[in-house]
C-alpha positions in Angstrom: -7.3 13.4 24.6 -5.1 15.3 26.8 -0.7 15.0 27.7 0.2 15.0 31.3 3.7 15.5 31.1 5.3 12.5 28.6 1.7 10.5 29.1 -0.8 10.7 26.1 -4.5 9.4 27.5 -7.3 9.0 25.3 -11.1 11.2 26.5 -13.8 11.7 24.4 -15.6 14.6 26.6 -18.0 12.0 27.8 -18.5 9.9 24.2 -17.7 6.2 23.8 -17.1 6.0 20.8 -13.6 4.9 21.1 -12.6 1.3 21.6 -9.1 0.0 22.3 -8.3 -3.2 20.4 -4.7 -3.6 22.1 -1.9 -2.0 23.8 -1.4 0.9 26.1 -2.2 1.0 29.7 -5.2 2.5 31.2 -6.6 4.0 27.7 -3.4 6.2 27.8 0.3 6.1 25.6 3.7 7.3 26.9 4.8 9.6 24.0 8.3 9.9 24.4 10.5 9.5 21.5 12.9 6.9 20.7 15.6 5.9 18.5 15.0 4.4 15.0 15.9 1.1 13.9 15.3 1.0 18.6 16.9 -2.7 19.9 12.7 -2.9 21.3 11.0 -1.6 18.4 13.1 -4.8 16.1 12.7 -7.3 18.6 8.8 -6.8 19.3 8.5 -6.8 15.2 10.4 -10.1 15.2 8.0 -11.5 17.8 5.2 -10.4 15.8 6.3 -12.2 12.6 6.8 -15.3 14.5 3.2 -15.4 16.0 2.0 -15.0 13.3 4.0 -17.4 11.2 2.8 -20.1 13.6 -1.5 -18.6 13.4 -2.7 -21.5 11.4 -5.3 -19.1 10.5 -3.3 -16.2 9.7 -1.3 -18.5 7.0 -4.5 -18.2 5.3 -4.5 -14.5 4.0 -1.5 -14.0 1.7 -0.9 -10.3 3.3 -0.5 -11.1 6.8 2.4 -14.1 5.6 3.8 -11.2 3.3 3.7 -8.1 6.8 5.2 -11.4 8.7 8.0 -11.8 6.6 8.9 -8.0 6.3 8.9 -8.6 10.2 11.6 -10.9 10.4 14.6 -9.5 11.8 16.8 -10.5 9.0 14.8 -7.9 6.5 14.6 -5.5 9.7 18.4 -5.6 9.7 18.8 -5.4 6.4 17.0 -1.7 6.2 19.1 -0.7 9.2 22.3 -1.2 7.5 20.7 1.4 4.7 19.5 3.8 7.2 23.4 5.7 8.4 22.0 8.5 10.0 19.9 6.7 12.9 22.4 7.3 15.6 21.6 10.7 15.6 17.6 10.6 15.2 14.8 10.6 17.5 10.9 9.6 16.5 8.9 12.8 16.1 6.7 12.0 19.5 3.6 10.3 18.7 1.8 10.1 15.7 -2.1 9.5 14.6 -2.6 7.3 11.8 -5.5 6.7 9.7 -6.0 3.6 7.6 -7.6 3.2 4.6 -10.9 1.7 4.9 -9.9 -1.0 1.5 -6.7 -2.4 2.1 -6.9 -4.8 5.6 -3.4 -4.8 6.4 -2.6 -1.7 6.0 -2.7 -0.2 9.4 0.3 -3.1 10.6 2.6 -1.8 8.2 1.9 1.7 8.8 2.9 1.1 12.3 5.6 -0.9 11.7 6.8 2.2 10.0 6.5 4.5 12.7 8.0 2.4 15.3 11.1 1.9 13.9 11.2 5.5 13.2 10.8 5.8 17.3 7.5 6.9 17.6 4.8 6.3 19.5 0.9 5.0 17.9 -2.0 5.5 18.1 -3.9 3.5 14.9 -7.4 3.9 14.1 -8.1 0.9 11.9 -11.0 0.6 9.5 -14.3 0.6 11.0 -14.7 -3.1 8.6 -14.1 -6.4 10.9 -11.3 -8.0 8.5 -10.9 -10.8 9.6 -6.9 -10.0 9.1 -7.2 -7.1 11.8 -8.7 -9.4 14.5 -5.3 -12.2 13.3 -3.0 -9.5 13.5 -4.2 -7.4 16.6 -4.8 -10.8 18.7 -0.6 -11.5 17.9 -0.1 -7.9 18.8 -1.9 -8.3 21.9 -0.2 -11.3 22.5 3.6 -9.8 21.8 2.5 -6.9 23.8 1.9 -8.2 26.5 5.3 -10.0 26.8 7.0 -8.7 29.3 10.7 -7.0 28.1 8.1 -5.2 25.9 6.1 -3.1 28.9 7.2 -0.1 27.0 6.5 -0.7 23.3 2.9 -1.5 24.4 2.6 1.5 26.7 4.2 3.8 23.6 0.9 2.3 21.6 -3.0 2.1 20.7 -4.3 -0.1 18.0 -7.9 1.5 18.0 -11.4 1.7 16.2 -14.3 4.1 15.9 -16.3 5.3 13.5 -16.5 8.5 11.9 -16.2 11.2 14.6 -15.1 14.5 14.6 -14.9 15.4 17.7 -12.3 12.4 18.3 -10.2 13.3 15.3 -10.2 17.1 16.3 -8.7 16.0 19.9 -6.0 13.1 18.3 -4.9 15.7 15.6 -4.3 18.5 18.1 -2.3 16.2 20.5 0.3 14.6 17.6 3.6 15.1 16.6 2.4 13.5 13.3 -0.3 12.5 11.8 -0.5 9.8 8.8 -3.5 9.6 6.5 -3.9 6.8 4.4 -6.6 6.9 2.0 -8.9 8.9 -0.8 -8.4 12.8 -1.9 -11.6 12.9 0.5 -10.6 11.0 3.2 -7.3 13.4 3.5 -9.0 17.0 2.8 -12.2 15.7 5.7 -8.7 15.1 8.2 -7.1 18.4 7.5 -9.8 20.3 8.1 -8.5 18.7 11.9 -5.8 21.5 12.4 -2.0 20.3 14.0 0.2 22.0 16.8 2.8 24.0 15.1 5.1 21.9 14.5 3.6 18.5 14.0 4.0 16.9 10.3 1.3 15.7 8.2 2.4 13.0 6.0 -0.5 11.8 3.1 -1.1 9.0 0.7 -3.4 10.2 -1.5 -5.3 8.7 -4.9 -3.2 7.1 -6.7 -2.9 5.2 -10.6 -0.7 2.5 -11.5 0.2 1.0 -14.8 2.5 -2.1 -15.9 5.2 -2.4 -19.2 5.6 -5.6 -21.0 7.6 -6.7 -23.1 5.8 -8.8 -26.3 9.2 -10.5 -26.9 9.8 -11.2 -23.6 6.3 -13.1 -23.4 6.8 -14.9 -26.5 10.5 -16.8 -25.5 9.4 -17.7 -22.2 9.1 -21.4 -21.5 5.5 -22.5 -20.7 6.2 -23.1 -16.5 8.0 -19.0 -16.5 4.9 -17.7 -18.3 2.1 -20.0 -15.5 4.9 -18.3 -12.8 4.6 -14.5 -14.6 0.7 -15.3 -14.7 0.3 -15.6 -10.8 2.7 -13.0 -10.2 0.4 -10.5 -12.4 -2.5 -11.9 -10.6 -1.3 -11.2 -7.1 -0.5 -7.5 -8.4 -4.2 -7.1 -9.7 -6.9 -10.1 -7.8 -5.3 -9.8 -4.5 -6.7 -6.8 -4.0 -9.4 -6.8 -6.6 -6.9 -3.9 -8.0 -8.5 -1.5 -5.2 -4.5 -1.2 -3.8 -3.4 2.3 -5.2 -0.4 -0.1 -6.7 -2.3 -2.4 -8.6 -1.9 -1.9 -12.1 -5.1 -0.8 -14.3 -3.6 -0.5 -17.5 -0.6 -2.7 -19.2 1.6 -1.0 -22.4 3.0 -3.7 -24.5 6.1 -2.9 -25.8 7.3 -4.5 -29.1 6.4 -4.9 -33.1 2.4 -5.2 -33.8 2.4 -8.6 -34.8 4.7 -9.7 -32.0 2.3 -7.9 -29.4 -0.9 -9.5 -31.1 0.6 -12.9 -30.4 2.3 -12.2 -27.0 -1.3 -11.0 -25.7 -2.8 -14.2 -27.0 -0.5 -16.0 -25.1 -0.1 -13.9 -22.0 -3.8 -13.7 -21.5 -4.8 -17.1 -22.3 -2.5 -18.2 -19.0 -4.0 -15.4 -16.6 -7.2 -16.4 -17.1 -6.0 -20.1 -16.1 -4.5 -18.7 -12.9 -7.4 -17.1 -12.6 -10.0 -19.8 -12.6 -8.3 -21.6 -10.4 -7.8 -19.4 -7.5 -10.4 -16.1 -7.6 -14.2 -16.6 -7.3 -16.1 -13.6 -8.5 -19.1 -12.1 -6.3 -21.9 -12.1 -8.9 -21.9 -7.7 -8.1 -18.2 -7.7 -9.2 -19.3 -9.8 -12.9 -22.7 -7.1 -12.6 -20.2 -4.4 -12.0 -17.9 -5.2 -14.6 -20.2 -5.6 -17.1 -21.3 -1.9 -16.6 -17.9 -0.3 -16.8 -17.6 -2.0 -20.4 -21.4 -0.7 -21.5 -20.0 2.8 -19.6 -16.6 2.7 -21.4 -18.6 1.9 -25.1 -20.2 5.0 -24.7 -18.3 7.5 -23.3 -14.9 6.5 -24.6 -13.8 7.8 -28.1 -10.7 5.6 -28.5 -11.3 2.2 -27.8 -9.9 0.0 -30.6 -11.1 -3.5 -29.3 -13.1 -5.2 -26.4 -11.8 -9.1 -25.1 -13.5 -10.7 -22.2 -12.0 -14.3 -21.0 -15.5 -15.1 -19.1 -16.8 -13.2 -16.7 -13.2 -12.9 -14.8 -11.3 -11.2 -17.0 -12.5 -7.7 -19.1 -9.9 -6.3 -21.6 -10.1 -2.8 -23.2 -7.9 -2.0 -25.6 -7.1 1.8 -27.0 -6.1 3.5 -29.9 -4.6 6.3 -28.0 -3.6 7.6 -24.8 -4.8 10.6 -23.5 -3.5 13.3 -20.5 -6.6 11.8 -18.6 -5.8 8.2 -18.5 -5.5 8.1 -14.7 -9.2 8.4 -15.0 -9.0 4.9 -16.2 -9.8 2.6 -13.2 -10.8 -1.0 -13.4 -12.1 -3.4 -10.7 -12.0 -7.5 -10.8 -10.2 -8.0 -13.4 -11.0 -5.3 -15.4 -8.4 -3.6 -17.7 -7.2 -1.3 -20.4 -4.0 -2.1 -22.8 -2.2 -0.1 -25.3 0.3 -0.8 -27.7 3.7 1.3 -28.3 7.3 0.5 -29.8 9.0 3.2 -27.4 8.1 3.9 -23.9 9.1 7.6 -24.5 5.9 7.7 -26.7 3.4 7.9 -23.4 5.4 10.6 -21.7 2.3 12.6 -21.3 0.2 10.1 -19.4 2.2 10.1 -16.3 1.2 13.3 -13.9 2.0 13.4 -9.8 -0.8 11.1 -9.8 0.7 7.9 -10.8 2.3 5.8 -8.2 3.6 1.8 -9.2 5.6 0.9 -12.7 5.6 -2.5 -12.6 7.7 -4.0 -16.0 8.4 -7.4 -17.6 11.3 -8.1 -20.2 12.6 -4.7 -19.9 15.8 -3.4 -18.9 15.9 -1.0 -15.1 18.2 1.8 -17.2 15.5 2.1 -19.7 12.9 2.3 -17.2 15.2 4.7 -15.4 15.6 7.2 -18.1 11.9 7.1 -18.7 11.1 8.5 -15.5 14.5 10.7 -14.7 15.3 11.9 -18.0 11.9 13.2 -19.2 11.8 14.6 -15.6 8.2 12.4 -15.1 6.1 14.5 -12.5 5.1 11.1 -11.4 5.7 7.2 -11.0 7.4 6.6 -7.2 8.1 3.1 -7.7 9.3 0.7 -10.5 9.1 -2.8 -10.2 8.9 -6.3 -11.3 5.3 -8.0 -12.0 4.5 -9.2 -8.8 5.7 -7.0 -6.7 3.3 -4.4 -6.7 2.2 -4.5 -3.2 5.3 -5.5 -1.8 4.9 -2.1 0.7 8.3 -0.5 2.2 9.7 2.1 4.4 10.0 4.3 0.5 6.0 4.9 -0.4 4.7 7.5 -2.5 8.1 9.2 -3.2 8.8 9.9 0.9 11.7 7.9 3.3 9.0 7.3 5.6 11.9 6.8 8.7 13.8 9.9 8.0 10.0 11.7 7.3 8.5 10.2 10.2 11.8 10.8 12.6 13.8 14.5 13.6 17.4 15.1 13.0 19.7 16.0 15.9 22.5 18.5 14.2 25.7 17.7 15.8 28.8 20.4 14.8 
């Protein structure tokens, strides 16, 4: 990869490891920055939304539909209204994105955020051939070829390549911003490759998320409303098999002992009824959950009880929460839970690895005080149950549009 004037050209010193999926022109992109929320960028994403929403195959994937609705012009313009200083900002230039291997649609959000910030983009998608990636790139390619979006096309490349230090080194050495999504190991691996002096690094590391639920609120719900809540909880957890950093692993129940006991029974039964109609577990996932249960039974000294609903839901009750609670991670419908009468009694577990707190039946001011008044080092998002996977321009404590653009100070 090299820069010639205002153009970035992909080269691999004789290697042919980069597969360009869409965008660009002759393996090159124009890296000159544009204004955040540029009219062309907004219109491009709106057309992408239209293409995805009319694609029958795309509509089979909730994560694609969510992305498509997010890209609608009405939503982007709402975000623009909140961004009052965009007139004195420009993107940094070229952003190099490393998308996570386990969340198929993340690459598209990362691309959209950076495009709205005013950057040209080289986005590496996961090596695994997720169908969602193919579908989104198909629509991207169509919209890139609209004549009025020629500039946008020539600013962006969506690429795929296997692990290759040489390619990562080239892309890192020639970008103005590097955006790394993935685990701590991935971040440390990519950070071995130096950036230019003025370039910025934005990394999204391993995070931990949990839910807080009011027992009384569960008991007061009508059956239809409880089912809606169960569906929302299902969407937060089973859609990504709890692999998303914002999917909860721990459920903290608030209330008195009797209310919590009754609420758990009602809640988990409703979740089970939803899961049993929507989720078909692979045999290996059932084995993984059973293995995890056996491992926890041996290693954890604070287990209170255990319950399962067939092979679909495994629940480990905890007597207390330790400072290493963020090591308790479930997959495929494996949850930990803890009872308390006051959220402030669990402040000791929150470290900077905590990302999202989803909630139900708890006043927002209580949740705000829990984080702000207690000066907690973690929890960057507080959203209702059902919104855990709703990615936005505010993520992991970053304002992504401002982080990925530079301000021009005018006196």
